[in-house]
N, C-alpha and C positions, 0 to 999 in steps of 0.2 A: 504494499499499499504507499509506504513512504517513498519507494522508487518511482511509483506512478506520479506522485505529487511533485517530486523533484524534476522529473522528465517534462512536465508542463509548464513549469515555472518560466517566466519571463526575465531576461536580464535588465532590470529596471534601474541599475545603478547609474547608467548614462542619463536617464531622464532625471533622476535626482540631482546629479552633477550639473546638468544644464540649468535646471531651476534654481539651484542653490547659487550658481555662479552670478545670477543677475538679480535675483529677488532675496533680500533678507528673509531667513526663516521665519522671523517674527510676522512677516506680512502675508505668508502663505496660510489661508484660511482652510482650504480644502484642496486635495489632489487626488483624482482618480483615473484609472486606466481600465478601458474595457477589452474584450477579446479581440477587437479590430484595431488595437493600439490608438484608440481616440483617447486623448487626455482632456479631462476638464480640469481647469486650474483656477481657484478663486484667490485673488489677491486683495488684501485689505490695507488701506493706507489712511493717514490722517487727513490728507487733503488731495485734491486733484493734481496739484504740483507734485506731491510725493508720489503719485501713481504714475506719472509720465514716463519717468526714467526706466523703472523696471518694466513696464509694459512694452515700451519701445525697444529695449534691450532684448526682450524675450521675443519679439516679432523679428527683429534682425537676426537672432540665432536661429530661429525656426526656418526663416527664409533662406539662410545660408545653407541649411541642410536640405533644401527643396522639400520642406514638409509644411504645407500651407496652413495658415490659420483659417480654420473652416468656418468660425463664427465667433462673434462676441455674444454670449448668451444672456448676460445681464450686466447692468450698471445700477448700482443701488447707492443712494445717499442716506446715511444714518441721521438720526436726531442730533447726534454730537458733532456733525460736519464731516465725519469720516466716510470712506467711500468703499465699496466692494466691486471689484470687476471680475466676471467669470468669462474666461475665453476657452476655446477648444481648438486643439490641433492634433495632427497624427504624429505619434512618436516614432522615430526610427531607432529601433531596438536592436 
């Protein structure tokens, strides 16, 4: 049973390295990866200004790998002025 689980595991370390290189871990609210290698990433920041650099860097990194951002799923403003952005892209694992 353990061998079957190990055989189907995906090498997600590259995904975590990519995200961590551009987005401070404290700003990552959620990260999910489905069977089709589609990533949903939610980034939290205190302001729009704080959001621009990490999102721009992530878009540039994904584009450099020819892995398109498929959608911006949500952009939400919180009562305290902070912001959450959820983006989707295909991970090259």
